[in-house]
All heavy atoms as a GROMACS GRO file, in nm:
protein
  599
    1MET      N    1  -3.073  -3.483   9.256
    1MET     CA    2  -3.196  -3.560   9.261
    1MET      C    3  -3.161  -3.708   9.250
    1MET      O    4  -3.082  -3.748   9.167
    1MET     CB    5  -3.289  -3.520   9.145
    1MET     CG    6  -3.417  -3.603   9.143
    1MET     SD    7  -3.518  -3.574   8.997
    1MET     CE    8  -3.610  -3.435   9.053
    2ARG      N    9  -3.221  -3.789   9.336
    2ARG     CA   10  -3.198  -3.932   9.336
    2ARG      C   11  -3.272  -3.998   9.222
    2ARG      O   12  -3.385  -3.961   9.192
    2ARG     CB   13  -3.246  -3.990   9.469
    2ARG     CG   14  -3.177  -4.118   9.506
    2ARG     CD   15  -3.218  -4.162   9.646
    2ARG     NE   16  -3.276  -4.293   9.625
    2ARG     CZ   17  -3.394  -4.331   9.668
    2ARG    NH1   18  -3.469  -4.250   9.735
    2ARG    NH2   19  -3.437  -4.452   9.644
    3ALA      N   20  -3.209  -4.095   9.158
    3ALA     CA   21  -3.273  -4.166   9.047
    3ALA      C   22  -3.394  -4.244   9.097
    3ALA      O   23  -3.392  -4.303   9.205
    3ALA     CB   24  -3.174  -4.261   8.982
    4ALA      N   25  -3.500  -4.241   9.019
    4ALA     CA   26  -3.622  -4.313   9.055
    4ALA      C   27  -3.602  -4.461   9.028
    4ALA      O   28  -3.565  -4.501   8.917
    4ALA     CB   29  -3.739  -4.260   8.974
    5ALA      N   30  -3.626  -4.543   9.129
    5ALA     CA   31  -3.617  -4.688   9.114
    5ALA      C   32  -3.759  -4.743   9.108
    5ALA      O   33  -3.850  -4.691   9.172
    5ALA     CB   34  -3.542  -4.749   9.231
    6LEU      N   35  -3.778  -4.846   9.030
    6LEU     CA   36  -3.909  -4.907   9.015
    6LEU      C   37  -3.915  -5.035   9.097
    6LEU      O   38  -3.829  -5.122   9.084
    6LEU     CB   39  -3.936  -4.940   8.868
    6LEU     CG   40  -4.069  -5.005   8.835
    6LEU    CD1   41  -4.185  -4.911   8.868
    6LEU    CD2   42  -4.074  -5.045   8.688
    7ILE      N   43  -4.016  -5.045   9.184
    7ILE     CA   44  -4.040  -5.168   9.258
    7ILE      C   45  -4.111  -5.263   9.162
    7ILE      O   46  -4.219  -5.231   9.109
    7ILE     CB   47  -4.128  -5.143   9.382
    7ILE    CG1   48  -4.055  -5.050   9.479
    7ILE    CG2   49  -4.164  -5.274   9.449
    7ILE    CD1   50  -4.139  -5.002   9.595
    8PRO      N   51  -4.052  -5.379   9.135
    8PRO     CA   52  -4.110  -5.469   9.034
    8PRO      C   53  -4.235  -5.541   9.085
    8PRO      O   54  -4.226  -5.630   9.170
    8PRO     CB   55  -3.997  -5.567   9.005
    8PRO     CG   56  -3.912  -5.566   9.128
    8PRO     CD   57  -3.925  -5.429   9.189
    9HIS      N   58  -4.350  -5.499   9.036
    9HIS     CA   59  -4.476  -5.568   9.065
    9HIS      C   60  -4.501  -5.675   8.960
    9HIS      O   61  -4.571  -5.773   8.986
    9HIS     CB   62  -4.593  -5.469   9.066
    9HIS     CG   63  -4.584  -5.365   9.173
    9HIS    ND1   64  -4.610  -5.391   9.306
    9HIS    CD2   65  -4.549  -5.234   9.168
    9HIS    CE1   66  -4.593  -5.281   9.376
    9HIS    NE2   67  -4.556  -5.183   9.296
   10HIS      N   68  -4.448  -5.653   8.840
   10HIS     CA   69  -4.464  -5.745   8.727
   10HIS      C   70  -4.332  -5.752   8.651
   10HIS      O   71  -4.248  -5.664   8.664
   10HIS     CB   72  -4.574  -5.698   8.631
   10HIS     CG   73  -4.709  -5.697   8.692
   10HIS    ND1   74  -4.781  -5.811   8.714
   10HIS    CD2   75  -4.787  -5.596   8.736
   10HIS    CE1   76  -4.898  -5.781   8.768
   10HIS    NE2   77  -4.903  -5.650   8.784
   11THR      N   78  -4.319  -5.853   8.568
   11THR     CA   79  -4.199  -5.863   8.485
   11THR      C   80  -4.205  -5.759   8.374
   11THR      O   81  -4.312  -5.707   8.341
   11THR     CB   82  -4.188  -6.003   8.420
   11THR    OG1   83  -4.294  -6.019   8.327
   11THR    CG2   84  -4.189  -6.113   8.523
   12SER      N   85  -4.090  -5.732   8.316
   12SER     CA   86  -4.084  -5.639   8.204
   12SER      C   87  -4.170  -5.689   8.088
   12SER      O   88  -4.238  -5.610   8.022
   12SER     CB   89  -3.939  -5.622   8.159
   12SER     OG   90  -3.930  -5.529   8.055
   13LYS      N   91  -4.170  -5.819   8.066
   13LYS     CA   92  -4.252  -5.877   7.959
   13LYS      C   93  -4.401  -5.853   7.984
   13LYS      O   94  -4.474  -5.814   7.894
   13LYS     CB   95  -4.223  -6.026   7.946
   13LYS     CG   96  -4.294  -6.091   7.831
   13LYS     CD   97  -4.254  -6.236   7.816
   13LYS     CE   98  -4.326  -6.297   7.696
   13LYS     NZ   99  -4.285  -6.436   7.675
   14GLU      N  100  -4.446  -5.873   8.107
   14GLU     CA  101  -4.587  -5.850   8.142
   14GLU      C  102  -4.624  -5.702   8.124
   14GLU      O  103  -4.733  -5.670   8.076
   14GLU     CB  104  -4.615  -5.893   8.286
   14GLU     CG  105  -4.608  -6.042   8.307
   14GLU     CD  106  -4.612  -6.083   8.453
   14GLU    OE1  107  -4.564  -6.005   8.539
   14GLU    OE2  108  -4.662  -6.192   8.480
   15LEU      N  109  -4.534  -5.613   8.163
   15LEU     CA  110  -4.559  -5.470   8.147
   15LEU      C  111  -4.565  -5.432   7.999
   15LEU      O  112  -4.647  -5.349   7.959
   15LEU     CB  113  -4.453  -5.388   8.219
   15LEU     CG  114  -4.454  -5.399   8.372
   15LEU    CD1  115  -4.330  -5.333   8.430
   15LEU    CD2  116  -4.580  -5.339   8.430
   16GLY      N  117  -4.480  -5.494   7.918
   16GLY     CA  118  -4.482  -5.469   7.774
   16GLY      C  119  -4.613  -5.512   7.711
   16GLY      O  120  -4.668  -5.442   7.625
   17VAL      N  121  -4.666  -5.624   7.756
   17VAL     CA  122  -4.796  -5.672   7.706
   17VAL      C  123  -4.906  -5.574   7.747
   17VAL      O  124  -4.991  -5.537   7.665
   17VAL     CB  125  -4.826  -5.815   7.759
   17VAL    CG1  126  -4.970  -5.854   7.732
   17VAL    CG2  127  -4.731  -5.915   7.697
   18ALA      N  128  -4.904  -5.530   7.873
   18ALA     CA  129  -5.005  -5.434   7.920
   18ALA      C  130  -4.997  -5.304   7.840
   18ALA      O  131  -5.100  -5.246   7.804
   18ALA     CB  132  -4.986  -5.407   8.069
   19TYR      N  133  -4.875  -5.258   7.812
   19TYR     CA  134  -4.856  -5.136   7.733
   19TYR      C  135  -4.916  -5.153   7.594
   19TYR      O  136  -4.991  -5.067   7.546
   19TYR     CB  137  -4.706  -5.103   7.727
   19TYR     CG  138  -4.662  -5.023   7.608
   19TYR    CD1  139  -4.715  -4.897   7.583
   19TYR    CD2  140  -4.565  -5.071   7.521
   19TYR    CE1  141  -4.672  -4.822   7.473
   19TYR    CE2  142  -4.522  -4.998   7.412
   19TYR     CZ  143  -4.577  -4.874   7.389
   19TYR     OH  144  -4.536  -4.801   7.281
   20ARG      N  145  -4.887  -5.263   7.528
   20ARG     CA  146  -4.935  -5.284   7.391
   20ARG      C  147  -5.086  -5.308   7.385
   20ARG      O  148  -5.149  -5.278   7.285
   20ARG     CB  149  -4.859  -5.398   7.327
   20ARG     CG  150  -4.717  -5.358   7.289
   20ARG     CD  151  -4.643  -5.465   7.212
   20ARG     NE  152  -4.607  -5.579   7.294
   20ARG     CZ  153  -4.502  -5.585   7.376
   20ARG    NH1  154  -4.424  -5.480   7.387
   20ARG    NH2  155  -4.475  -5.694   7.444
   21GLN      N  156  -5.145  -5.359   7.493
   21GLN     CA  157  -5.288  -5.389   7.493
   21GLN      C  158  -5.374  -5.273   7.541
   21GLN      O  159  -5.497  -5.277   7.526
   21GLN     CB  160  -5.316  -5.512   7.579
   21GLN     CG  161  -5.266  -5.640   7.517
   21GLN     CD  162  -5.293  -5.762   7.603
   21GLN    OE1  163  -5.328  -5.752   7.720
   21GLN    NE2  164  -5.277  -5.879   7.544
   22ALA      N  165  -5.314  -5.170   7.596
   22ALA     CA  166  -5.390  -5.056   7.648
   22ALA      C  167  -5.465  -4.988   7.533
   22ALA      O  168  -5.407  -4.958   7.429
   22ALA     CB  169  -5.297  -4.957   7.717
   23LYS      N  170  -5.592  -4.965   7.553
   23LYS     CA  171  -5.677  -4.903   7.450
   23LYS      C  172  -5.677  -4.750   7.461
   23LYS      O  173  -5.686  -4.680   7.362
   23LYS     CB  174  -5.819  -4.956   7.462
   23LYS     CG  175  -5.829  -5.107   7.456
   23LYS     CD  176  -5.884  -5.153   7.325
   23LYS     CE  177  -5.910  -5.302   7.323
   23LYS     NZ  178  -5.795  -5.383   7.304
   24CYS      N  179  -5.667  -4.700   7.582
   24CYS     CA  180  -5.670  -4.556   7.609
   24CYS      C  181  -5.529  -4.499   7.593
   24CYS      O  182  -5.431  -4.554   7.646
   24CYS     CB  183  -5.720  -4.535   7.752
   24CYS     SG  184  -5.704  -4.367   7.813
   25SER      N  185  -5.515  -4.390   7.520
   25SER     CA  186  -5.383  -4.332   7.494
   25SER      C  187  -5.312  -4.287   7.623
   25SER      O  188  -5.190  -4.298   7.633
   25SER     CB  189  -5.392  -4.217   7.395
   25SER     OG  190  -5.471  -4.114   7.447
   26ILE      N  191  -5.388  -4.237   7.719
   26ILE     CA  192  -5.329  -4.193   7.845
   26ILE      C  193  -5.270  -4.313   7.919
   26ILE      O  194  -5.157  -4.311   7.965
   26ILE     CB  195  -5.433  -4.121   7.933
   26ILE    CG1  196  -5.470  -3.988   7.868
   26ILE    CG2  197  -5.382  -4.102   8.076
   26ILE    CD1  198  -5.588  -3.918   7.929
   27GLU      N  199  -5.348  -4.420   7.927
   27GLU     CA  200  -5.300  -4.541   7.993
   27GLU      C  201  -5.182  -4.601   7.918
   27GLU      O  202  -5.085  -4.646   7.980
   27GLU     CB  203  -5.413  -4.643   8.006
   27GLU     CG  204  -5.519  -4.600   8.104
   27GLU     CD  205  -5.634  -4.699   8.116
   27GLU    OE1  206  -5.621  -4.815   8.068
   27GLU    OE2  207  -5.737  -4.662   8.173
   28ARG      N  208  -5.188  -4.601   7.786
   28ARG     CA  209  -5.078  -4.655   7.706
   28ARG      C  210  -4.949  -4.580   7.734
   28ARG      O  211  -4.843  -4.641   7.751
   28ARG     CB  212  -5.113  -4.648   7.557
   28ARG     CG  213  -5.012  -4.720   7.469
   28ARG     CD  214  -5.050  -4.720   7.322
   28ARG     NE  215  -5.191  -4.744   7.296
   28ARG     CZ  216  -5.277  -4.652   7.249
   28ARG    NH1  217  -5.236  -4.531   7.217
   28ARG    NH2  218  -5.404  -4.682   7.231
   29SER      N  219  -4.957  -4.448   7.743
   29SER     CA  220  -4.838  -4.368   7.773
   29SER      C  221  -4.783  -4.399   7.911
   29SER      O  222  -4.661  -4.412   7.929
   29SER     CB  223  -4.871  -4.219   7.765
   29SER     OG  224  -4.905  -4.183   7.634
   30ARG      N  225  -4.870  -4.415   8.008
   30ARG     CA  226  -4.827  -4.445   8.145
   30ARG      C  227  -4.763  -4.584   8.152
   30ARG      O  228  -4.659  -4.601   8.214
   30ARG     CB  229  -4.944  -4.435   8.241
   30ARG     CG  230  -4.995  -4.293   8.257
   30ARG     CD  231  -5.122  -4.290   8.339
   30ARG     NE  232  -5.173  -4.154   8.351
   30ARG     CZ  233  -5.292  -4.126   8.402
   30ARG    NH1  234  -5.371  -4.222   8.445
   30ARG    NH2  235  -5.332  -4.001   8.409
   31TRP      N  236  -4.828  -4.682   8.090
   31TRP     CA  237  -4.772  -4.818   8.087
   31TRP      C  238  -4.636  -4.818   8.018
   31TRP      O  239  -4.545  -4.888   8.058
   31TRP     CB  240  -4.867  -4.915   8.016
   31TRP     CG  241  -4.979  -4.965   8.102
   31TRP    CD1  242  -5.112  -4.931   8.091
   31TRP    CD2  243  -4.972  -5.058   8.210
   31TRP    NE1  244  -5.185  -4.997   8.187
   31TRP    CE2  245  -5.102  -5.075   8.260
   31TRP    CE3  246  -4.867  -5.128   8.269
   31TRP    CZ2  247  -5.129  -5.160   8.367
   31TRP    CZ3  248  -4.896  -5.212   8.376
   31TRP    CH2  249  -5.025  -5.227   8.424
   32ARG      N  250  -4.622  -4.739   7.912
   32ARG     CA  251  -4.495  -4.734   7.839
   32ARG      C  252  -4.383  -4.683   7.927
   32ARG      O  253  -4.271  -4.736   7.926
   32ARG     CB  254  -4.509  -4.647   7.714
   32ARG     CG  255  -4.382  -4.644   7.632
   32ARG     CD  256  -4.399  -4.565   7.505
   32ARG     NE  257  -4.279  -4.573   7.423
   32ARG     CZ  258  -4.238  -4.477   7.343
   32ARG    NH1  259  -4.309  -4.367   7.330
   32ARG    NH2  260  -4.128  -4.491   7.274
   33ILE      N  261  -4.410  -4.579   8.005
   33ILE     CA  262  -4.310  -4.524   8.096
   33ILE      C  263  -4.265  -4.630   8.195
   33ILE      O  264  -4.144  -4.651   8.215
   33ILE     CB  265  -4.366  -4.399   8.168
   33ILE    CG1  266  -4.378  -4.283   8.069
   33ILE    CG2  267  -4.280  -4.361   8.289
   33ILE    CD1  268  -4.458  -4.165   8.119
   34ILE      N  269  -4.360  -4.699   8.256
   34ILE     CA  270  -4.326  -4.802   8.355
   34ILE      C  271  -4.254  -4.919   8.289
   34ILE      O  272  -4.157  -4.973   8.343
   34ILE     CB  273  -4.454  -4.847   8.430
   34ILE    CG1  274  -4.516  -4.729   8.506
   34ILE    CG2  275  -4.424  -4.963   8.524
   34ILE    CD1  276  -4.424  -4.661   8.606
   35TRP      N  277  -4.298  -4.956   8.170
   35TRP     CA  278  -4.233  -5.065   8.096
   35TRP      C  279  -4.088  -5.029   8.063
   35TRP      O  280  -3.997  -5.110   8.084
   35TRP     CB  281  -4.313  -5.096   7.970
   35TRP     CG  282  -4.247  -5.192   7.877
   35TRP    CD1  283  -4.213  -5.322   7.903
   35TRP    CD2  284  -4.210  -5.167   7.741
   35TRP    NE1  285  -4.155  -5.379   7.791
   35TRP    CE2  286  -4.153  -5.285   7.690
   35TRP    CE3  287  -4.220  -5.057   7.658
   35TRP    CZ2  288  -4.105  -5.295   7.560
   35TRP    CZ3  289  -4.172  -5.069   7.528
   35TRP    CH2  290  -4.116  -5.188   7.481
   36LEU      N  291  -4.066  -4.908   8.012
   36LEU     CA  292  -3.930  -4.866   7.979
   36LEU      C  293  -3.840  -4.865   8.103
   36LEU      O  294  -3.725  -4.908   8.098
   36LEU     CB  295  -3.930  -4.728   7.913
   36LEU     CG  296  -3.989  -4.722   7.772
   36LEU    CD1  297  -4.006  -4.577   7.727
   36LEU    CD2  298  -3.901  -4.799   7.673
   37LYS      N  299  -3.895  -4.818   8.215
   37LYS     CA  300  -3.816  -4.817   8.339
   37LYS      C  301  -3.785  -4.959   8.383
   37LYS      O  302  -3.674  -4.988   8.428
   37LYS     CB  303  -3.891  -4.740   8.449
   37LYS     CG  304  -3.809  -4.721   8.574
   37LYS     CD  305  -3.685  -4.639   8.548
   37LYS     CE  306  -3.601  -4.624   8.672
   37LYS     NZ  307  -3.469  -4.571   8.643
   38SER      N  308  -3.880  -5.052   8.366
   38SER     CA  309  -3.857  -5.191   8.405
   38SER      C  310  -3.748  -5.256   8.321
   38SER      O  311  -3.686  -5.353   8.363
   38SER     CB  312  -3.987  -5.272   8.395
   38SER     OG  313  -4.019  -5.303   8.260
   39LYS      N  314  -3.727  -5.203   8.200
   39LYS     CA  315  -3.623  -5.255   8.112
   39LYS      C  316  -3.486  -5.194   8.143
   39LYS      O  317  -3.389  -5.222   8.074
   39LYS     CB  318  -3.660  -5.227   7.966
   39LYS     CG  319  -3.781  -5.306   7.918
   39LYS     CD  320  -3.819  -5.270   7.778
   39LYS     CE  321  -3.704  -5.299   7.685
   39LYS     NZ  322  -3.737  -5.291   7.544
   40GLY      N  323  -3.480  -5.110   8.247
   40GLY     CA  324  -3.353  -5.052   8.289
   40GLY      C  325  -3.320  -4.920   8.224
   40GLY      O  326  -3.208  -4.870   8.239
   41LYS      N  327  -3.416  -4.861   8.154
   41LYS     CA  328  -3.391  -4.731   8.091
   41LYS      C  329  -3.380  -4.623   8.197
   41LYS      O  330  -3.449  -4.625   8.299
   41LYS     CB  331  -3.505  -4.695   7.995
   41LYS     CG  332  -3.524  -4.793   7.882
   41LYS     CD  333  -3.408  -4.794   7.789
   41LYS     CE  334  -3.433  -4.888   7.672
   41LYS     NZ  335  -3.318  -4.903   7.587
   42SER      N  336  -3.294  -4.526   8.172
   42SER     CA  337  -3.277  -4.414   8.264
   42SER      C  338  -3.390  -4.313   8.241
   42SER      O  339  -3.457  -4.315   8.137
   42SER     CB  340  -3.142  -4.347   8.241
   42SER     OG  341  -3.141  -4.284   8.114
   43ILE      N  342  -3.406  -4.224   8.337
   43ILE     CA  343  -3.508  -4.119   8.323
   43ILE      C  344  -3.481  -4.034   8.198
   43ILE      O  345  -3.574  -4.010   8.120
   43ILE     CB  346  -3.516  -4.032   8.450
   43ILE    CG1  347  -3.556  -4.116   8.572
   43ILE    CG2  348  -3.614  -3.916   8.431
   43ILE    CD1  349  -3.693  -4.176   8.570
   44PRO      N  350  -3.357  -3.990   8.172
   44PRO     CA  351  -3.333  -3.914   8.049
   44PRO      C  352  -3.368  -3.992   7.922
   44PRO      O  353  -3.420  -3.935   7.826
   44PRO     CB  354  -3.184  -3.881   8.055
   44PRO     CG  355  -3.152  -3.881   8.200
   44PRO     CD  356  -3.237  -3.989   8.259
   45ASP      N  357  -3.342  -4.124   7.922
   45ASP     CA  358  -3.380  -4.207   7.807
   45ASP      C  359  -3.532  -4.209   7.789
   45ASP      O  360  -3.582  -4.202   7.677
   45ASP     CB  361  -3.330  -4.350   7.823
   45ASP     CG  362  -3.179  -4.362   7.810
   45ASP    OD1  363  -3.116  -4.270   7.752
   45ASP    OD2  364  -3.125  -4.464   7.858
   46ILE      N  365  -3.604  -4.219   7.901
   46ILE     CA  366  -3.750  -4.223   7.896
   46ILE      C  367  -3.805  -4.087   7.851
   46ILE      O  368  -3.900  -4.081   7.774
   46ILE     CB  369  -3.810  -4.267   8.031
   46ILE    CG1  370  -3.762  -4.409   8.065
   46ILE    CG2  371  -3.963  -4.263   8.027
   46ILE    CD1  372  -3.795  -4.455   8.205
   47VAL      N  373  -3.742  -3.979   7.897
   47VAL     CA  374  -3.782  -3.844   7.852
   47VAL      C  375  -3.768  -3.835   7.700
   47VAL      O  376  -3.858  -3.789   7.630
   47VAL     CB  377  -3.697  -3.735   7.921
   47VAL    CG1  378  -3.717  -3.599   7.854
   47VAL    CG2  379  -3.731  -3.726   8.069
   48ASP      N  380  -3.655  -3.882   7.648
   48ASP     CA  381  -3.631  -3.879   7.503
   48ASP      C  382  -3.733  -3.963   7.427
   48ASP      O  383  -3.779  -3.923   7.320
   48ASP     CB  384  -3.490  -3.928   7.469
   48ASP     CG  385  -3.382  -3.830   7.510
   48ASP    OD1  386  -3.414  -3.711   7.533
   48ASP    OD2  387  -3.265  -3.873   7.521
   49ALA      N  388  -3.768  -4.078   7.481
   49ALA     CA  389  -3.859  -4.171   7.412
   49ALA      C  390  -4.004  -4.126   7.418
   49ALA      O  391  -4.081  -4.150   7.324
   49ALA     CB  392  -3.847  -4.310   7.471
   50THR      N  393  -4.044  -4.062   7.528
   50THR     CA  394  -4.186  -4.031   7.549
   50THR      C  395  -4.220  -3.883   7.538
   50THR      O  396  -4.335  -3.848   7.523
   50THR     CB  397  -4.233  -4.080   7.687
   50THR    OG1  398  -4.163  -4.007   7.789
   50THR    CG2  399  -4.211  -4.229   7.703
   51LYS      N  400  -4.120  -3.797   7.556
   51LYS     CA  401  -4.136  -3.651   7.557
   51LYS      C  402  -4.211  -3.601   7.680
   51LYS      O  403  -4.252  -3.485   7.685
   51LYS     CB  404  -4.205  -3.600   7.429
   51LYS     CG  405  -4.135  -3.642   7.302
   51LYS     CD  406  -3.990  -3.603   7.301
   51LYS     CE  407  -3.923  -3.647   7.172
   51LYS     NZ  408  -3.782  -3.670   7.186
   52PHE      N  409  -4.228  -3.687   7.782
   52PHE     CA  410  -4.282  -3.642   7.909
   52PHE      C  411  -4.168  -3.581   7.990
   52PHE      O  412  -4.051  -3.614   7.969
   52PHE     CB  413  -4.344  -3.759   7.989
   52PHE     CG  414  -4.480  -3.798   7.940
   52PHE    CD1  415  -4.494  -3.895   7.842
   52PHE    CD2  416  -4.594  -3.739   7.991
   52PHE    CE1  417  -4.619  -3.932   7.796
   52PHE    CE2  418  -4.719  -3.775   7.946
   52PHE     CZ  419  -4.732  -3.871   7.847
   53SER      N  420  -4.201  -3.495   8.085
   53SER     CA  421  -4.097  -3.430   8.165
   53SER      C  422  -4.039  -3.528   8.267
   53SER      O  423  -4.101  -3.627   8.305
   53SER     CB  424  -4.154  -3.309   8.239
   53SER     OG  425  -4.238  -3.352   8.345
   54ARG      N  426  -3.919  -3.495   8.311
   54ARG     CA  427  -3.851  -3.576   8.414
   54ARG      C  428  -3.938  -3.584   8.540
   54ARG      O  429  -3.949  -3.689   8.602
   54ARG     CB  430  -3.717  -3.511   8.446
   54ARG     CG  431  -3.642  -3.574   8.559
   54ARG     CD  432  -3.516  -3.494   8.593
   54ARG     NE  433  -3.404  -3.524   8.509
   54ARG     CZ  434  -3.324  -3.629   8.526
   54ARG    NH1  435  -3.349  -3.713   8.622
   54ARG    NH2  436  -3.222  -3.649   8.447
   55ILE      N  437  -3.999  -3.473   8.578
   55ILE     CA  438  -4.082  -3.469   8.699
   55ILE      C  439  -4.205  -3.559   8.683
   55ILE      O  440  -4.239  -3.634   8.773
   55ILE     CB  441  -4.122  -3.324   8.733
   55ILE    CG1  442  -3.998  -3.246   8.776
   55ILE    CG2  443  -4.229  -3.319   8.841
   55ILE    CD1  444  -4.019  -3.097   8.791
   56THR      N  445  -4.270  -3.552   8.567
   56THR     CA  446  -4.388  -3.635   8.542
   56THR      C  447  -4.351  -3.783   8.550
   56THR      O  448  -4.423  -3.863   8.612
   56THR     CB  449  -4.450  -3.602   8.406
   56THR    OG1  450  -4.492  -3.466   8.406
   56THR    CG2  451  -4.567  -3.693   8.374
   57ILE      N  452  -4.241  -3.820   8.490
   57ILE     CA  453  -4.197  -3.960   8.489
   57ILE      C  454  -4.162  -4.005   8.631
   57ILE      O  455  -4.208  -4.111   8.676
   57ILE     CB  456  -4.078  -3.978   8.393
   57ILE    CG1  457  -4.125  -3.956   8.249
   57ILE    CG2  458  -4.013  -4.115   8.411
   57ILE    CD1  459  -4.014  -3.942   8.147
   58SER      N  460  -4.086  -3.926   8.703
   58SER     CA  461  -4.049  -3.962   8.840
   58SER      C  462  -4.170  -3.972   8.931
   58SER      O  463  -4.179  -4.063   9.014
   58SER     CB  464  -3.950  -3.859   8.896
   58SER     OG  465  -3.830  -3.861   8.822
   59THR      N  466  -4.265  -3.881   8.914
   59THR     CA  467  -4.387  -3.882   8.994
   59THR      C  468  -4.469  -4.008   8.965
   59THR      O  469  -4.521  -4.071   9.057
   59THR     CB  470  -4.471  -3.755   8.967
   59THR    OG1  471  -4.392  -3.640   9.001
   59THR    CG2  472  -4.599  -3.755   9.048
   60LEU      N  473  -4.480  -4.044   8.837
   60LEU     CA  474  -4.555  -4.164   8.800
   60LEU      C  475  -4.489  -4.290   8.857
   60LEU      O  476  -4.559  -4.378   8.911
   60LEU     CB  477  -4.567  -4.174   8.648
   60LEU     CG  478  -4.645  -4.294   8.597
   60LEU    CD1  479  -4.790  -4.289   8.642
   60LEU    CD2  480  -4.638  -4.302   8.445
   61ILE      N  481  -4.358  -4.298   8.849
   61ILE     CA  482  -4.286  -4.413   8.904
   61ILE      C  483  -4.308  -4.422   9.055
   61ILE      O  484  -4.336  -4.529   9.109
   61ILE     CB  485  -4.137  -4.408   8.868
   61ILE    CG1  486  -4.120  -4.428   8.717
   61ILE    CG2  487  -4.057  -4.512   8.947
   61ILE    CD1  488  -3.980  -4.397   8.666
   62ALA      N  489  -4.296  -4.310   9.125
   62ALA     CA  490  -4.315  -4.308   9.270
   62ALA      C  491  -4.458  -4.349   9.307
   62ALA      O  492  -4.479  -4.426   9.401
   62ALA     CB  493  -4.284  -4.169   9.326
   63ALA      N  494  -4.557  -4.300   9.232
   63ALA     CA  495  -4.696  -4.336   9.259
   63ALA      C  496  -4.720  -4.484   9.233
   63ALA      O  497  -4.791  -4.551   9.309
   63ALA     CB  498  -4.790  -4.251   9.174
   64CYS      N  499  -4.661  -4.536   9.128
   64CYS     CA  500  -4.675  -4.678   9.094
   64CYS      C  501  -4.610  -4.763   9.203
   64CYS      O  502  -4.665  -4.867   9.242
   64CYS     CB  503  -4.612  -4.703   8.959
   64CYS     SG  504  -4.649  -4.866   8.892
   65ASN      N  505  -4.497  -4.721   9.254
   65ASN     CA  506  -4.432  -4.793   9.364
   65ASN      C  507  -4.519  -4.794   9.488
   65ASN      O  508  -4.529  -4.895   9.557
   65ASN     CB  509  -4.296  -4.730   9.397
   65ASN     CG  510  -4.190  -4.761   9.296
   65ASN    OD1  511  -4.201  -4.856   9.220
   65ASN    ND2  512  -4.086  -4.679   9.294
   66ALA      N  513  -4.580  -4.680   9.519
   66ALA     CA  514  -4.657  -4.667   9.642
   66ALA      C  515  -4.795  -4.734   9.635
   66ALA      O  516  -4.840  -4.795   9.732
   66ALA     CB  517  -4.676  -4.519   9.676
   67LYS      N  518  -4.860  -4.724   9.518
   67LYS     CA  519  -5.000  -4.768   9.509
   67LYS      C  520  -5.024  -4.881   9.410
   67LYS      O  521  -5.135  -4.928   9.396
   67LYS     CB  522  -5.088  -4.650   9.474
   67LYS     CG  523  -5.083  -4.539   9.578
   67LYS     CD  524  -5.169  -4.422   9.539
   67LYS     CE  525  -5.155  -4.311   9.641
   67LYS     NZ  526  -5.226  -4.192   9.602
   68GLY      N  527  -4.922  -4.919   9.334
   68GLY     CA  528  -4.937  -5.025   9.236
   68GLY      C  529  -4.986  -4.973   9.102
   68GLY      O  530  -5.001  -4.852   9.082
   69GLU      N  531  -5.010  -5.066   9.012
   69GLU     CA  532  -5.043  -5.030   8.875
   69GLU      C  533  -5.179  -4.964   8.856
   69GLU      O  534  -5.207  -4.910   8.748
   69GLU     CB  535  -5.034  -5.152   8.783
   69GLU     CG  536  -4.892  -5.189   8.746
   69GLU     CD  537  -4.826  -5.276   8.851
   69GLU    OE1  538  -4.897  -5.333   8.936
   69GLU    OE2  539  -4.703  -5.290   8.847
   70GLN      N  540  -5.264  -4.964   8.957
   70GLN     CA  541  -5.394  -4.898   8.941
   70GLN      C  542  -5.380  -4.748   8.917
   70GLN      O  543  -5.468  -4.686   8.860
   70GLN     CB  544  -5.488  -4.926   9.059
   70GLN     CG  545  -5.447  -4.862   9.190
   70GLN     CD  546  -5.363  -4.953   9.276
   70GLN    OE1  547  -5.309  -5.052   9.231
   70GLN    NE2  548  -5.352  -4.919   9.403
   71VAL      N  549  -5.264  -4.691   8.954
   71VAL     CA  550  -5.243  -4.547   8.925
   71VAL      C  551  -5.223  -4.521   8.777
   71VAL      O  552  -5.231  -4.406   8.735
   71VAL     CB  553  -5.124  -4.489   9.005
   71VAL    CG1  554  -5.145  -4.503   9.154
   71VAL    CG2  555  -4.993  -4.548   8.963
   72LEU      N  556  -5.199  -4.625   8.700
   72LEU     CA  557  -5.179  -4.609   8.555
   72LEU      C  558  -5.312  -4.598   8.481
   72LEU      O  559  -5.314  -4.558   8.364
   72LEU     CB  560  -5.098  -4.726   8.500
   72LEU     CG  561  -4.963  -4.750   8.568
   72LEU    CD1  562  -4.897  -4.874   8.509
   72LEU    CD2  563  -4.873  -4.630   8.558
   73LEU      N  564  -5.420  -4.634   8.546
   73LEU     CA  565  -5.551  -4.634   8.481
   73LEU      C  566  -5.609  -4.492   8.473
   73LEU      O  567  -5.592  -4.412   8.566
   73LEU     CB  568  -5.647  -4.725   8.556
   73LEU     CG  569  -5.601  -4.869   8.571
   73LEU    CD1  570  -5.702  -4.948   8.654
   73LEU    CD2  571  -5.576  -4.934   8.437
   74ASP      N  572  -5.675  -4.463   8.364
   74ASP     CA  573  -5.740  -4.332   8.343
   74ASP      C  574  -5.873  -4.336   8.416
   74ASP      O  575  -5.962  -4.412   8.379
   74ASP     CB  576  -5.759  -4.307   8.194
   74ASP     CG  577  -5.816  -4.170   8.164
   74ASP    OD1  578  -5.814  -4.083   8.255
   74ASP    OD2  579  -5.862  -4.149   8.052
   75LYS      N  580  -5.889  -4.254   8.518
   75LYS     CA  581  -6.010  -4.256   8.599
   75LYS      C  582  -6.107  -4.145   8.564
   75LYS      O  583  -6.200  -4.115   8.638
   75LYS     CB  584  -5.971  -4.250   8.745
   75LYS     CG  585  -5.894  -4.373   8.787
   75LYS     CD  586  -5.856  -4.367   8.933
   75LYS     CE  587  -5.782  -4.492   8.972
   75LYS     NZ  588  -5.640  -4.482   8.963
   76ARG      N  589  -6.087  -4.083   8.444
   76ARG     CA  590  -6.179  -3.977   8.407
   76ARG      C  591  -6.310  -4.033   8.363
   76ARG      O  592  -6.325  -4.140   8.313
   76ARG     CB  593  -6.119  -3.894   8.293
   76ARG     CG  594  -6.001  -3.816   8.338
   76ARG     CD  595  -5.946  -3.729   8.232
   76ARG     NE  596  -5.877  -3.815   8.133
   76ARG     CZ  597  -5.845  -3.774   8.012
   76ARG    NH1  598  -5.873  -3.652   7.974
   76ARG    NH2  599  -5.784  -3.853   7.930
   0.00000   0.00000   0.00000
């Protein structure tokens, strides 16, 4: 499996701010995954830090690359 690369839409610092300011737990978790990846963390490191599956993390990164950060928002 090829490592998921993150297309930088924002700086790591901006993503960290968005992660810390997120009010919804679902959005906070998603922002955290993207923030950790922007800091150069590997998928296994992110799995260890968040307890999300490798597939979930890779899928979220791919969706964020394709559609931007709006995929991180909870639309329920």
